[in-house]
VEXDREN-2710 file (C-alpha; in Angstrom, 1 decimal):
% VEXDREN-2710
k/r/px/py/pz
1/UNK/106.4/98.1/95.5
2/UNK/105.7/100.0/92.3
3/UNK/101.9/99.4/92.5
4/UNK/101.0/101.7/89.5
5/UNK/103.2/99.9/87.0
6/UNK/102.3/96.6/87.9
7/UNK/98.9/97.5/87.5
8/UNK/99.6/98.8/84.1
9/UNK/101.1/95.3/83.1
10/UNK/98.2/93.5/84.6
11/UNK/95.5/95.5/82.8
12/UNK/97.6/95.1/79.4
13/UNK/97.4/91.8/80.1
14/UNK/93.9/91.7/80.9
15/UNK/93.6/93.4/77.4
16/UNK/95.4/90.1/75.8
17/UNK/93.0/87.8/77.7
18/UNK/89.9/89.5/76.7
19/UNK/88.2/90.6/79.7
20/UNK/84.9/92.1/79.4
21/UNK/85.9/95.7/80.4
22/UNK/88.4/95.5/77.2
23/UNK/86.1/94.4/74.2
24/UNK/85.6/98.0/72.5
25/UNK/82.0/99.0/71.0
26/UNK/80.8/97.8/67.9
27/UNK/79.9/99.8/64.8
28/UNK/76.1/99.3/65.6
29/UNK/76.8/100.6/69.2
30/UNK/77.9/103.8/67.6
31/UNK/75.3/104.2/64.9
32/UNK/72.7/103.6/67.4
33/UNK/74.4/106.4/69.8
34/UNK/74.3/108.5/67.1
35/UNK/71.0/108.6/66.7
36/UNK/70.2/109.1/70.7
37/UNK/69.8/105.3/71.7
38/UNK/72.8/104.4/73.8
39/UNK/73.8/103.2/77.5
40/UNK/77.0/102.9/79.5
41/UNK/77.9/101.1/82.7
42/UNK/79.7/102.0/85.9
43/UNK/79.1/99.1/87.0
44/UNK/78.9/95.4/86.0
45/UNK/75.2/94.9/84.8
46/UNK/72.9/98.1/85.4
47/UNK/73.0/100.7/82.9
48/UNK/73.8/104.6/84.3
49/UNK/70.4/106.2/84.5
50/UNK/70.0/108.8/81.6
51/UNK/68.6/111.3/83.7
52/UNK/72.0/111.4/85.7
53/UNK/73.5/113.1/82.8
54/UNK/73.4/116.6/81.5
55/UNK/72.9/117.4/77.6
56/UNK/76.0/115.8/76.3
57/UNK/76.6/117.6/73.0
58/UNK/79.2/120.0/73.3
59/UNK/80.1/119.2/77.0
60/UNK/83.9/118.2/77.9
61/UNK/84.0/114.7/79.5
62/UNK/86.8/113.2/81.1
63/UNK/86.4/109.2/81.0
64/UNK/88.7/108.6/84.0
65/UNK/90.4/105.3/84.4
66/UNK/87.9/104.3/82.0
67/UNK/89.8/103.1/79.0
68/UNK/89.0/99.8/76.8
69/UNK/87.1/101.8/74.1
70/UNK/83.5/101.2/75.7
71/UNK/82.0/104.5/77.3
72/UNK/84.7/107.1/75.7
73/UNK/83.8/106.3/72.1
74/UNK/79.7/106.7/73.1
75/UNK/80.1/110.0/74.7
76/UNK/81.8/111.1/71.5
77/UNK/79.4/109.9/69.2
78/UNK/76.5/111.9/71.0
79/UNK/78.7/115.2/70.0
80/UNK/81.0/115.5/73.9
81/UNK/84.5/116.6/73.9
82/UNK/85.8/113.7/75.2
83/UNK/89.2/113.2/77.0
84/UNK/89.9/109.3/78.3
85/UNK/92.7/109.0/81.3
86/UNK/94.0/105.3/82.0
87/UNK/96.8/103.9/83.4
88/UNK/97.2/100.9/80.6
89/UNK/98.5/101.8/77.3
90/UNK/96.8/98.6/75.8
91/UNK/93.5/99.7/77.2
92/UNK/93.6/103.1/75.5
93/UNK/94.6/101.8/72.3
94/UNK/91.3/100.3/72.2
95/UNK/89.4/103.7/72.2
96/UNK/92.2/105.0/69.7
97/UNK/91.2/102.2/67.5
98/UNK/87.5/102.9/67.9
99/UNK/88.0/106.4/67.5
100/UNK/90.1/105.8/64.1
101/UNK/87.5/103.5/62.8
102/UNK/84.4/105.6/63.6
103/UNK/85.8/108.8/62.7
104/UNK/85.3/110.2/66.4
105/UNK/87.6/112.8/67.9
106/UNK/89.0/111.5/71.4
107/UNK/91.9/112.9/73.2
108/UNK/93.7/109.9/74.8
109/UNK/96.1/110.3/77.8
110/UNK/98.0/108.0/80.0
111/UNK/98.6/108.4/83.5
112/UNK/97.6/107.8/87.4
113/UNK/94.0/108.5/88.2
114/UNK/95.4/109.9/91.8
115/UNK/97.4/112.7/89.7
116/UNK/95.5/114.7/86.8
117/UNK/98.3/117.8/87.1
118/UNK/98.1/117.5/83.5
119/UNK/94.6/119.2/83.4
120/UNK/93.7/122.6/84.5
121/UNK/91.4/123.5/87.4
122/UNK/87.7/123.8/86.4
123/UNK/87.8/122.8/82.7
124/UNK/85.4/119.4/82.6
125/UNK/81.6/119.4/82.7
126/UNK/81.4/115.6/83.4
127/UNK/83.8/112.9/84.9
128/UNK/82.6/109.1/84.0
129/UNK/84.6/106.9/86.6
130/UNK/83.6/103.5/86.5
131/UNK/84.8/100.9/88.9
132/UNK/88.6/101.1/89.1
133/UNK/89.6/102.6/92.5
134/UNK/90.1/99.1/94.0
135/UNK/93.5/99.5/91.9
136/UNK/95.3/102.3/93.8
137/UNK/96.1/102.7/97.6
138/UNK/94.3/106.4/98.5
139/UNK/90.9/107.3/96.8
140/UNK/91.0/110.1/98.7
141/UNK/93.5/111.5/96.2
142/UNK/91.1/110.4/93.6
143/UNK/88.4/112.7/94.7
144/UNK/90.5/115.5/95.4
145/UNK/91.6/115.8/91.7
146/UNK/88.0/115.2/90.6
147/UNK/86.8/118.0/92.7
148/UNK/89.5/120.1/91.4
149/UNK/89.1/119.6/87.7
150/UNK/85.4/120.0/87.3
151/UNK/83.8/123.3/86.6
152/UNK/81.2/124.4/89.1
153/UNK/77.7/122.5/89.1
154/UNK/79.8/119.7/87.2
155/UNK/78.8/116.1/87.8
156/UNK/81.0/113.0/89.1
157/UNK/79.3/109.8/88.3
158/UNK/81.2/107.1/89.9
159/UNK/81.1/103.2/90.7
160/UNK/82.9/101.1/92.9
161/UNK/83.0/98.0/95.0
162/UNK/81.3/97.3/98.4
163/UNK/84.1/96.6/100.4
164/UNK/82.7/93.3/102.0
165/UNK/83.9/91.0/99.3
166/UNK/87.6/91.8/100.2
167/UNK/87.0/90.4/103.7
168/UNK/86.9/87.0/102.4
169/UNK/89.7/84.4/101.8
170/UNK/90.0/84.8/97.9
171/UNK/91.8/81.2/97.7
172/UNK/88.9/79.3/99.2
173/UNK/86.4/81.7/97.2
174/UNK/87.9/80.8/93.8
175/UNK/89.3/77.1/94.2
176/UNK/86.5/75.8/97.0
177/UNK/83.8/78.3/96.2
178/UNK/83.4/79.0/100.3
179/UNK/82.9/82.4/102.2
180/UNK/85.5/82.3/104.6
181/UNK/85.8/85.4/106.6
182/UNK/89.5/86.1/106.5
183/UNK/90.6/90.0/106.3
184/UNK/89.6/93.5/107.9
185/UNK/88.4/96.8/105.9
186/UNK/90.3/99.3/104.6
187/UNK/92.2/96.0/102.6
188/UNK/95.3/95.7/100.8
189/UNK/96.5/92.6/98.9
190/UNK/99.8/94.4/99.6
191/UNK/99.4/94.6/103.4
192/UNK/97.0/91.5/104.0
193/UNK/97.9/88.5/101.6
194/UNK/100.5/86.4/103.1
195/UNK/104.0/86.8/101.2
196/UNK/103.7/83.4/99.2
197/UNK/100.4/84.5/97.9
198/UNK/101.4/88.1/96.9
199/UNK/104.5/86.8/95.1
200/UNK/102.1/84.2/93.2
201/UNK/99.9/87.2/92.1
202/UNK/102.9/89.1/91.1
203/UNK/104.5/86.5/89.0
204/UNK/101.0/86.0/87.4
205/UNK/100.7/89.5/86.5
206/UNK/97.4/89.5/88.6
207/UNK/95.7/92.9/89.5
208/UNK/96.8/93.9/93.0
209/UNK/93.7/95.2/94.9
210/UNK/92.7/97.3/97.9
211/UNK/89.4/97.7/99.3
212/UNK/88.6/101.1/100.3
213/UNK/86.2/101.8/103.2
214/UNK/82.7/103.2/102.5
215/UNK/83.9/106.4/104.6
216/UNK/86.4/107.1/102.0
217/UNK/84.4/105.7/99.1
218/UNK/81.3/107.8/99.6
219/UNK/82.3/110.2/102.7
220/UNK/85.5/111.0/101.1
221/UNK/83.4/112.5/97.9
222/UNK/81.5/114.2/100.4
223/UNK/84.7/115.5/102.5
224/UNK/86.2/117.4/99.3
225/UNK/83.0/119.3/98.5
226/UNK/80.7/117.3/96.6
227/UNK/76.9/116.8/97.1
228/UNK/75.9/113.2/96.3
229/UNK/72.5/113.2/95.2
230/UNK/72.3/109.8/93.2
231/UNK/72.9/106.1/94.4
232/UNK/72.1/102.4/93.0
233/UNK/73.5/99.5/94.0
234/UNK/74.4/96.3/91.6
235/UNK/75.4/92.9/91.5
236/UNK/78.4/91.4/90.1
237/UNK/76.4/89.6/87.7
238/UNK/77.3/85.6/89.0
239/UNK/79.6/86.2/92.2
240/UNK/79.2/84.1/95.3
241/UNK/77.6/86.9/97.0
242/UNK/75.4/88.0/94.4
243/UNK/72.4/85.6/96.3
244/UNK/72.9/87.6/99.4
245/UNK/74.3/91.2/98.9
246/UNK/74.9/93.8/96.1
247/UNK/78.3/94.0/95.5
248/UNK/78.6/97.3/93.6
249/UNK/77.9/100.9/94.0
250/UNK/77.3/103.8/91.8
251/UNK/77.0/107.6/93.0
252/UNK/76.1/110.9/91.1
253/UNK/77.9/114.1/92.8
254/UNK/77.8/117.7/92.0
255/UNK/80.3/120.0/92.3
256/UNK/79.2/123.0/94.3
END
């Protein structure tokens, strides 16, 4: 199955539905950023610590799988040279619209986060990669490409899901608000959903997802050469597991 194409259409649909990750920043947020008052998210609720960022003016930033008109325009308003790379043209249109509205310079590129071959080696100072690699099958390809396109001493800021969320029966979760353990990690909608459930998701144009192990999410960054020197956890902001465990993770990694 063409996962890339399916999830592209699924995210285009999410834009039409007004998913929170598709709502672009407003005029006031851009004005505040220009005054130096800003924040961005890698995970659902906690802002990324400002100390995780280098001085951003003039820095080349890749917003990876980060369309939606949220982070890219903020970085551009701070004076960064910003490229937004995303699989969904509708998400990229959000960034383009904000850039045109606010007079910002943002480069827009559509593609697969596992393949950054349009970029030369060692050209970015910072990669900002919010929760999104749950929509691809092999996260190790992402880390390898990130390492390649980052400059020496460049920074990768990444958000991702704790795979524990994928061990539960999603029907029982959504319909009956029950936490019924059913699946193993690593998880794949393609391989572990029943044929009936998978067809239902495909026909409804819902995203198809993958629950990557922490060995791949964190260990994978280390294996390609990154040094992780920042870490925090976050809640989903309202899911069933929130009273028991944080279900999102953010890491700061440096290319040495």
